[in-house]
C-alpha positions in Angstrom: 13.8 169.6 42.7 15.8 171.5 45.9 17.4 173.6 44.7 19.5 176.2 47.0 22.7 178.6 46.2 24.9 176.2 47.7 23.5 172.7 46.4 21.0 170.7 44.4 19.3 167.7 45.6 17.8 165.9 42.4 16.0 162.3 43.2 17.4 162.3 46.9 20.9 162.7 45.9 22.5 165.7 46.9 24.9 167.7 44.3 27.5 170.7 45.6 29.8 173.2 43.4 33.1 171.4 43.0 34.7 174.6 44.5 33.3 173.8 47.8 34.3 170.3 48.4 37.9 170.7 50.5 39.9 167.5 50.0 41.5 165.6 53.2 44.9 167.0 52.4 48.1 165.4 53.6 49.7 165.8 56.9 52.5 168.3 56.4 54.9 170.4 59.1 54.5 173.8 57.5 56.8 176.8 58.4 55.5 180.0 58.7 57.0 183.7 59.5 58.2 185.0 62.9 58.7 181.2 64.1 55.7 179.6 64.1 55.4 175.5 63.0 52.6 174.1 62.7 51.6 170.3 61.6 48.3 169.3 60.4 46.1 168.3 57.4 46.6 170.4 54.4 44.7 171.2 51.4 44.5 174.2 49.4 40.7 176.3 49.5 40.3 177.0 45.2 37.7 179.2 46.1 39.8 181.8 48.3 43.4 180.8 47.8 44.2 179.9 51.3 45.9 177.2 52.6 43.7 175.2 55.0 45.3 173.4 57.8 42.7 170.9 59.8 43.8 168.8 62.8 46.3 171.5 63.8 49.0 171.4 66.6 51.7 174.5 66.9 55.3 172.7 67.4 56.3 174.7 70.4 59.3 172.4 70.7 60.7 170.2 68.3 62.7 168.1 70.3 64.6 166.9 68.5 68.8 167.0 68.1 69.1 166.8 64.5 66.4 169.9 63.1 63.1 169.8 62.2 63.3 167.0 59.4 63.8 164.9 62.2 59.6 164.5 63.2 59.1 163.4 59.6 58.7 160.0 61.5 56.6 161.7 64.0 57.1 163.8 67.6 60.3 162.9 69.4 59.6 162.3 73.4 60.5 165.7 73.8 58.1 167.5 71.0 55.9 169.6 72.6 52.6 170.1 70.6 49.7 172.3 71.4 46.4 171.4 69.7 44.5 174.3 67.4 40.8 173.9 67.9 39.2 174.8 64.5 40.8 175.8 61.0 44.2 177.7 60.2 44.4 179.5 57.6 47.5 180.7 55.9 48.0 182.6 52.6 50.3 180.5 50.3 52.9 183.3 50.2 53.4 182.8 54.4 55.2 179.3 53.9 58.5 179.3 54.4 58.9 175.7 54.1 56.3 172.4 53.7 57.8 169.0 54.7 55.8 166.0 54.4 55.6 163.5 57.0 54.6 159.9 57.6 50.7 160.4 58.7 50.8 157.0 60.5 53.5 158.3 63.0 51.5 161.4 64.1 
């Protein structure tokens, strides 16, 4: 049996603490302070208390005629996205609005 602080291996099967497993979240648009709007796969990290966004992009230009909610079914031809490499971490109190989107359209 191999044991380290972050995992244990028993008969070839690796086990990790439930708190270290990051669940793939649902795709959402997050409206943040100071005009920042991001979209990505959102989950909550139980250890840090932060909201994590993977596969994230900043929505630099909405490109909509009827507001941000129009992006629920995907970007318009005028939407401008800037890919964010790595992980975005946000304190939950900094989230002004969460909008669940149709992930297959994004």
